[in-house]
C-alpha positions as CSV (number, residue, x, y, z in Angstrom):
1,X,-15.7,415.9,271.8
2,X,-15.2,412.4,272.8
3,X,-17.9,409.6,272.0
4,X,-19.4,409.7,275.8
5,X,-19.9,413.3,275.8
6,X,-21.8,413.2,272.3
7,X,-23.8,410.0,274.0
8,X,-25.0,412.4,276.7
9,X,-25.7,415.4,274.7
10,X,-27.9,413.1,272.6
11,X,-29.9,411.8,275.4
12,X,-28.3,408.4,275.7
13,X,-30.0,405.9,278.2
14,X,-28.3,404.3,281.4
15,X,-27.0,401.3,279.7
16,X,-25.5,403.1,276.7
17,X,-23.8,405.8,279.0
18,X,-22.2,402.7,281.0
19,X,-20.9,400.8,278.2
20,X,-19.6,404.0,276.3
21,X,-15.8,404.3,276.5
22,X,-14.3,407.1,278.8
23,X,-11.7,409.2,277.3
24,X,-8.5,409.0,278.2
25,X,-8.3,413.0,278.7
26,X,-10.8,416.0,279.1
27,X,-11.0,419.5,279.0
28,X,-10.5,421.4,282.2
29,X,-9.7,424.8,283.8
30,X,-6.7,424.4,285.9
31,X,-3.7,425.9,287.4
32,X,-0.1,424.9,287.0
33,X,2.6,424.8,289.1
34,X,5.3,426.0,287.4
35,X,3.0,429.4,287.6
36,X,3.6,430.0,291.3
37,X,5.8,432.8,291.3
38,X,4.4,434.4,288.4
39,X,2.8,437.4,290.2
40,X,6.0,438.1,292.5
41,X,6.4,441.5,292.3
42,X,2.7,442.6,290.8
43,X,0.1,444.6,292.1
44,X,-2.3,442.9,289.9
45,X,-2.9,439.4,290.2
46,X,-4.8,438.9,287.1
47,X,-6.4,435.4,287.5
48,X,-6.6,435.5,283.3
49,X,-2.9,435.0,283.3
50,X,-2.9,431.8,285.3
51,X,-6.0,430.0,284.5
52,X,-5.6,427.5,281.9
53,X,-8.4,425.4,279.8
54,X,-6.8,422.5,278.2
55,X,-6.9,418.6,278.4
56,X,-5.5,417.1,281.7
57,X,-5.3,412.9,281.9
58,X,-8.8,411.0,283.3
59,X,-8.1,410.1,286.8
60,X,-9.2,406.6,288.1
61,X,-12.0,406.1,290.1
62,X,-12.1,405.2,294.4
63,X,-14.5,402.8,295.4
64,X,-16.6,405.6,296.9
65,X,-16.2,408.2,294.3
66,X,-18.5,408.9,291.3
67,X,-17.3,410.3,288.0
68,X,-19.8,413.3,286.6
69,X,-19.8,414.6,283.1
70,X,-20.2,418.2,284.2
71,X,-22.8,420.2,282.3
72,X,-22.3,423.2,283.9
73,X,-20.4,425.0,286.9
74,X,-19.9,428.4,288.4
75,X,-17.2,430.9,289.5
76,X,-16.6,431.0,293.6
77,X,-14.4,433.2,295.2
78,X,-12.2,430.1,296.0
79,X,-11.2,430.0,292.4
80,X,-10.0,433.6,292.5
81,X,-8.1,432.7,295.7
82,X,-6.3,429.6,293.8
83,X,-5.7,431.5,290.8
84,X,-4.0,434.3,292.6
85,X,-1.9,431.8,294.7
86,X,-3.0,433.6,297.7
87,X,-3.8,433.8,300.9
88,X,-1.6,430.1,300.3
89,X,-1.0,428.5,297.1
90,X,-3.4,425.4,296.9
91,X,-0.7,423.3,295.7
92,X,0.3,423.1,299.2
93,X,-3.5,421.4,299.9
94,X,-2.7,418.9,297.3
95,X,0.8,417.8,298.6
96,X,-0.8,417.3,302.0
97,X,-3.7,415.1,300.8
98,X,-1.2,413.2,298.6
99,X,1.1,412.3,301.9
100,X,-2.2,410.5,303.6
101,X,-1.5,407.9,300.4
102,X,-3.9,405.2,299.1
103,X,-6.4,406.9,296.8
104,X,-5.2,410.4,298.0
105,X,-1.9,410.2,296.0
106,X,-3.8,411.0,292.7
107,X,-4.3,414.6,293.8
108,X,-0.9,415.6,294.1
109,X,-0.2,416.5,290.6
110,X,1.6,419.2,288.8
111,X,-1.7,420.9,288.1
112,X,-5.0,421.7,289.7
113,X,-8.6,421.1,288.2
114,X,-10.7,423.9,290.0
115,X,-14.2,424.4,290.5
116,X,-16.4,424.1,293.8
117,X,-20.0,423.7,292.2
118,X,-21.3,421.5,289.3
119,X,-24.4,419.6,287.9
120,X,-24.3,417.0,285.4
121,X,-25.0,413.4,284.7
122,X,-23.3,410.3,286.5
123,X,-21.5,408.1,284.1
124,X,-19.2,405.9,286.5
125,X,-19.7,404.7,289.9
126,X,-17.2,403.0,292.4
127,X,-17.7,399.6,293.4
128,X,-18.7,400.9,296.9
129,X,-21.3,403.1,296.0
130,X,-25.1,402.3,296.6
131,X,-27.1,405.2,295.6
132,X,-26.2,406.5,292.3
133,X,-26.1,405.1,289.0
134,X,-25.3,406.1,285.4
135,X,-27.7,408.5,284.0
136,X,-28.7,410.2,287.3
137,X,-29.0,413.9,286.9
138,X,-27.0,415.5,290.1
139,X,-25.7,418.7,291.6
140,X,-22.5,418.3,293.5
141,X,-21.6,419.7,297.1
142,X,-18.4,421.3,297.5
143,X,-17.6,419.5,300.9
144,X,-15.7,416.3,301.3
145,X,-15.6,414.6,304.6
146,X,-14.1,411.6,306.3
147,X,-17.0,409.2,307.2
148,X,-14.0,407.1,309.2
149,X,-13.6,410.3,311.7
150,X,-15.9,410.3,314.9
151,X,-16.5,414.1,314.7
152,X,-18.4,413.8,311.1
153,X,-21.0,411.7,312.7
154,X,-21.7,414.9,314.8
155,X,-21.3,417.4,312.2
156,X,-19.6,416.7,309.0
157,X,-18.1,420.3,309.1
158,X,-16.3,419.5,312.6
159,X,-14.3,416.6,311.2
160,X,-10.2,417.4,310.6
161,X,-10.6,415.4,307.5
162,X,-13.1,418.0,305.8
163,X,-12.0,419.5,302.6
164,X,-13.7,421.9,299.9
165,X,-13.7,420.0,296.9
166,X,-12.0,421.5,293.7
167,X,-10.1,424.0,296.1
168,X,-8.1,421.6,298.6
169,X,-8.7,419.0,296.4
170,X,-8.0,418.1,292.8
171,X,-10.6,417.1,290.0
172,X,-12.7,419.8,290.5
173,X,-16.0,421.2,288.7
174,X,-15.0,423.7,286.1
175,X,-14.2,420.9,283.5
176,X,-16.0,418.3,281.3
177,X,-15.4,415.7,283.8
178,X,-14.9,415.6,287.9
179,X,-14.2,412.9,290.4
180,X,-16.4,413.4,293.5
181,X,-17.5,411.3,296.3
182,X,-20.8,409.8,296.4
183,X,-21.4,411.7,300.0
184,X,-21.3,415.0,297.5
185,X,-24.2,414.3,295.5
186,X,-27.6,415.6,295.5
187,X,-30.8,415.0,293.1
188,X,-30.9,417.9,290.6
189,X,-33.8,420.1,290.8
190,X,-36.0,418.6,287.7
191,X,-37.2,422.2,286.8
192,X,-34.0,424.0,286.9
193,X,-31.6,424.1,284.0
194,X,-28.0,422.8,284.0
195,X,-26.4,426.4,284.6
196,X,-29.0,427.4,287.0
197,X,-28.8,424.4,289.5
198,X,-24.9,424.5,289.1
199,X,-24.8,428.1,290.6
200,X,-26.7,427.3,293.7
201,X,-25.1,424.8,296.1
202,X,-21.6,425.9,297.5
203,X,-23.2,429.6,298.2
204,X,-27.0,429.0,299.1
205,X,-25.9,426.0,301.8
206,X,-23.1,428.0,303.2
207,X,-26.1,430.9,303.6
208,X,-28.4,428.2,305.0
209,X,-26.1,427.1,307.7
210,X,-25.3,430.7,308.5
211,X,-28.9,432.0,308.9
212,X,-31.4,428.8,309.5
213,X,-29.4,426.1,310.7
214,X,-29.0,425.3,314.6
215,X,-25.0,425.5,314.0
216,X,-25.9,429.1,313.0
217,X,-27.9,432.2,314.0
218,X,-30.9,430.2,313.6
219,X,-33.2,433.1,312.8
220,X,-37.0,433.3,313.7
221,X,-39.8,435.2,312.4
222,X,-39.4,439.1,312.9
223,X,-35.8,439.0,313.3
224,X,-34.0,442.0,311.5
225,X,-31.2,440.8,309.7
226,X,-28.4,443.0,308.4
227,X,-27.0,441.4,305.2
228,X,-23.7,442.8,303.6
229,X,-23.6,442.6,299.8
230,X,-26.9,441.6,299.4
231,X,-26.7,441.0,295.7
232,X,-23.8,438.8,295.9
233,X,-23.6,435.0,295.5
234,X,-24.2,434.8,299.5
235,X,-26.0,437.7,300.1
236,X,-28.6,437.1,297.3
237,X,-29.4,433.7,298.6
238,X,-29.4,435.2,302.3
239,X,-32.1,437.7,301.5
240,X,-34.4,434.8,300.1
241,X,-33.8,432.7,303.4
242,X,-34.6,435.7,305.4
243,X,-37.7,436.4,303.8
244,X,-38.6,432.9,303.8
245,X,-38.1,432.6,307.4
246,X,-40.3,435.7,308.4
247,X,-37.3,437.8,308.8
248,X,-36.7,441.5,307.7
249,X,-34.0,441.7,305.6
250,X,-31.8,444.7,305.4
251,X,-29.4,444.6,302.4
252,X,-26.4,446.9,302.4
253,X,-25.3,447.4,298.6
254,X,-22.7,449.5,296.8
255,X,-24.8,451.2,293.9
256,X,-28.1,452.1,292.8
257,X,-28.5,449.3,290.6
258,X,-27.6,446.7,293.2
259,X,-30.4,448.6,295.6
260,X,-33.0,448.3,292.8
261,X,-32.1,444.4,292.2
262,X,-32.1,443.6,296.1
263,X,-35.4,444.9,296.3
264,X,-36.3,442.6,293.2
265,X,-34.9,439.7,295.8
266,X,-37.2,440.5,298.6
267,X,-35.0,443.2,300.7
268,X,-37.2,445.3,303.2
269,X,-34.8,447.7,303.4
270,X,-32.0,448.6,301.3
271,X,-29.3,451.0,302.3
272,X,-26.7,452.4,299.8
273,X,-23.1,452.1,301.7
274,X,-21.8,455.0,299.9
275,X,-24.5,457.3,301.5
276,X,-23.9,456.8,304.9
277,X,-19.7,456.9,304.1
278,X,-18.8,453.4,304.0
279,X,-17.3,453.4,300.4
280,X,-13.6,455.2,299.6
281,X,-10.1,454.4,300.6
282,X,-10.1,456.5,304.1
283,X,-8.3,454.2,306.9
284,X,-10.7,452.3,309.0
285,X,-9.6,453.6,312.2
286,X,-11.2,452.4,315.4
287,X,-12.9,456.0,315.7
288,X,-14.1,455.9,312.4
289,X,-15.4,452.4,312.7
290,X,-17.7,453.5,315.3
291,X,-18.5,456.6,313.8
292,X,-19.5,454.4,310.4
293,X,-21.6,452.0,312.9
294,X,-23.5,454.9,314.3
295,X,-24.5,456.1,311.1
296,X,-25.4,452.6,309.9
297,X,-27.6,452.2,313.2
298,X,-29.5,455.3,312.6
299,X,-30.3,454.4,309.0
300,X,-31.5,450.8,310.2
301,X,-33.6,452.1,312.9
302,X,-35.1,455.0,310.8
303,X,-36.3,452.0,308.5
304,X,-37.6,449.5,311.0
305,X,-37.4,450.8,314.2
306,X,-35.0,449.0,316.0
307,X,-31.0,447.4,315.7
308,X,-30.6,444.2,313.9
309,X,-30.8,440.9,315.7
310,X,-28.4,439.1,313.1
311,X,-25.8,440.4,310.9
312,X,-24.7,438.3,308.2
313,X,-20.8,438.9,307.3
314,X,-18.5,437.6,304.7
315,X,-16.6,440.8,304.1
316,X,-14.4,440.6,306.7
317,X,-11.5,443.4,307.5
318,X,-13.7,446.2,306.2
319,X,-16.6,445.5,307.6
320,X,-16.3,443.2,310.6
321,X,-15.6,446.2,313.3
322,X,-19.3,447.6,312.2
323,X,-20.9,444.4,312.4
324,X,-20.2,443.8,316.1
325,X,-20.9,447.5,317.0
326,X,-24.4,447.4,315.2
327,X,-25.9,444.2,316.2
328,X,-28.2,444.8,319.2
329,X,-27.6,443.7,322.8
330,X,-27.7,439.8,322.7
331,X,-27.5,439.8,319.0
332,X,-25.2,437.4,316.8
333,X,-22.8,438.5,314.3
334,X,-22.3,435.2,312.2
335,X,-19.4,435.4,309.5
336,X,-18.1,432.8,306.9
337,X,-15.1,434.6,305.2
338,X,-13.1,437.6,304.9
339,X,-13.1,438.9,301.2
340,X,-11.6,442.1,302.2
341,X,-8.8,440.9,304.7
342,X,-8.6,438.2,307.6
343,X,-7.2,440.2,310.4
344,X,-10.4,441.9,312.0
345,X,-10.4,444.6,314.4
346,X,-13.4,445.6,316.8
347,X,-14.0,447.2,319.8
348,X,-14.7,444.2,322.2
349,X,-16.3,446.4,324.9
350,X,-19.4,446.4,322.6
351,X,-19.1,442.6,322.4
352,X,-18.8,441.6,326.2
353,X,-20.5,444.2,327.8
354,X,-23.6,443.4,325.3
355,X,-23.7,439.8,325.5
356,X,-23.6,439.8,321.6
357,X,-21.9,436.6,320.1
358,X,-19.8,435.8,317.0
359,X,-20.6,432.6,315.1
360,X,-18.1,431.2,312.7
361,X,-19.6,429.3,309.8
362,X,-18.3,427.3,307.2
363,X,-20.1,425.8,304.2
364,X,-22.5,423.1,305.4
365,X,-23.0,419.4,306.2
366,X,-24.8,417.0,304.2
367,X,-28.0,417.3,305.9
368,X,-28.2,421.1,305.7
369,X,-27.3,420.7,302.1
370,X,-30.4,418.3,301.8
371,X,-32.8,420.8,303.2
372,X,-31.6,423.5,301.2
373,X,-32.1,421.6,298.2
374,X,-35.3,420.6,299.0
375,X,-36.2,424.4,299.4
376,X,-35.0,424.8,295.7
377,X,-36.9,421.7,294.2
378,X,-40.1,423.1,295.8
379,X,-39.5,426.5,294.3
380,X,-39.0,428.3,297.6
381,X,-35.7,429.4,296.6
382,X,-34.3,430.9,293.1
383,X,-31.3,430.8,291.3
384,X,-29.3,434.1,291.4
385,X,-27.5,433.9,287.8
386,X,-26.7,437.2,286.4
387,X,-24.1,436.0,283.5
388,X,-23.0,432.9,282.0
389,X,-19.4,431.8,280.0
390,X,-18.5,429.0,278.1
391,X,-15.8,426.9,279.8
392,X,-13.3,428.3,277.0
393,X,-13.8,431.7,279.0
394,X,-13.7,430.7,282.5
395,X,-10.7,433.1,283.1
396,X,-12.8,436.0,282.0
397,X,-15.6,434.8,284.4
398,X,-13.0,434.6,286.9
399,X,-11.5,438.1,286.4
400,X,-15.5,439.5,286.7
401,X,-15.6,438.0,290.1
402,X,-12.0,439.0,291.2
403,X,-12.8,442.7,290.4
404,X,-16.3,442.4,291.8
405,X,-17.7,443.5,288.7
406,X,-20.5,441.1,289.0
407,X,-23.8,440.4,291.0
408,X,-25.3,437.0,292.0
409,X,-23.6,434.0,290.7
410,X,-21.3,433.9,287.4
411,X,-22.2,430.9,285.5
412,X,-20.0,428.4,283.2
413,X,-21.4,426.0,280.6
414,X,-18.8,423.1,280.4
415,X,-20.7,420.1,278.5
416,X,-23.9,421.8,277.8
417,X,-23.5,423.5,274.3
418,X,-25.7,426.3,275.3
419,X,-28.0,427.7,278.1
420,X,-31.7,426.4,278.9
421,X,-31.0,422.7,278.7
422,X,-31.3,420.2,281.2
423,X,-34.8,420.6,282.5
424,X,-36.9,417.3,283.0
425,X,-40.1,418.7,284.7
426,X,-41.4,421.9,282.6
427,X,-44.6,422.0,284.3
428,X,-43.2,423.2,287.5
429,X,-40.8,425.6,285.8
430,X,-43.8,426.9,283.6
431,X,-45.8,427.3,287.0
432,X,-43.1,429.2,288.8
433,X,-42.5,431.4,285.5
434,X,-38.9,432.8,284.0
435,X,-38.8,436.1,286.5
436,X,-39.1,434.1,289.5
437,X,-36.5,431.9,288.4
438,X,-34.0,434.2,287.4
439,X,-34.7,437.3,289.5
440,X,-31.6,439.2,288.9
441,X,-31.9,438.6,285.2
442,X,-35.2,439.7,285.5
443,X,-34.6,442.8,287.7
444,X,-31.8,443.7,285.5
445,X,-33.9,443.7,282.0
446,X,-36.8,445.6,283.9
447,X,-34.1,448.2,284.7
448,X,-32.8,448.4,281.4
449,X,-36.2,449.0,280.0
450,X,-36.8,451.8,282.4
451,X,-33.6,453.5,281.3
452,X,-34.8,453.2,277.4
453,X,-38.1,454.6,278.3
454,X,-36.6,457.6,280.4
């Protein structure tokens, strides 16, 4: 371990951090351009084969950037996309960014450091950075924007220069150090550990914009919200946000364990998709889509008496036609992704004749991120960690997400040597309680106890 990392882990003060020499290289999870065609002809693009953990050179810092010593990160599905080189190889993003010239040329490298979440300590700040200094504890947003582009000042997500850090850029968060723009930083919630705080921003802010923001569904008290994948990284935060807003979360899950855990998160109604025929490999024909939509609609009305006002959909091809069918007249289907495929089919009659709307949503702007982070700092929103891996086992962690064998978020320890570190407000943490701060882990523990008792 380098001298700077050792200083950080022994609680060095800001002056010592600033004076410590930067290492020439650092440990990082990355892809290599020579592996681009390694999965050609294979049906299983196993990310354990493409993800490498090794040292890479330390990049220079632009005037508006900050170097963060990463204590923890987490796995998002964009890491899986990157490591499978699908739907497109992310080296193409780096090459296009590099063609912009100037500081952007640093990103076009034969390796790509991944990761779009991080918590850690600022160790260097560029000459143009005003609000952040060495020693600050921060969480990192995945969103980079071009502040010289007019559209950015209306909504950061509308600018053509908006990119997702660690996916469409290099120097991501699954590493000991990360290069980020100052506009990506927010204060770390002081009552959370490094791994808890590193598991929140990407998915929680995406869910916040989809549901709460005026750019999304803008739910209100009493709204019934159907949430696909209610125990996933996005869905688990969606459940909490709907509940906090006075809505009625209706979760769709794929197992009885997930059903029990979604109730722990606050789901008023839980539907096991297998029980209404939504599982299996049967082709999703237009006729079957309508039949499944009818079954789902009947199940929701039996539980709450009405059709949903909003459907929260990131599943895509396997669910989107059902979402359009099942949402009520005048309702909204809000989508941020397509983990099962991008080509969506739906019967447009049910959309236009019933005045329904489809809202596309992507990540969140800085104001939305700040509002979400404030909810976390106030204890109104809990992390949804289920498992934590060391950086040396990041490939196994990503494989777990690739195969959908996880719940909530999967964390990764980077410089932090163990779980439970980074709390600087133990009073708030004690007041909130361990079960509230780790509902999925607490729920799993309770289920295991019940099984042993039985």
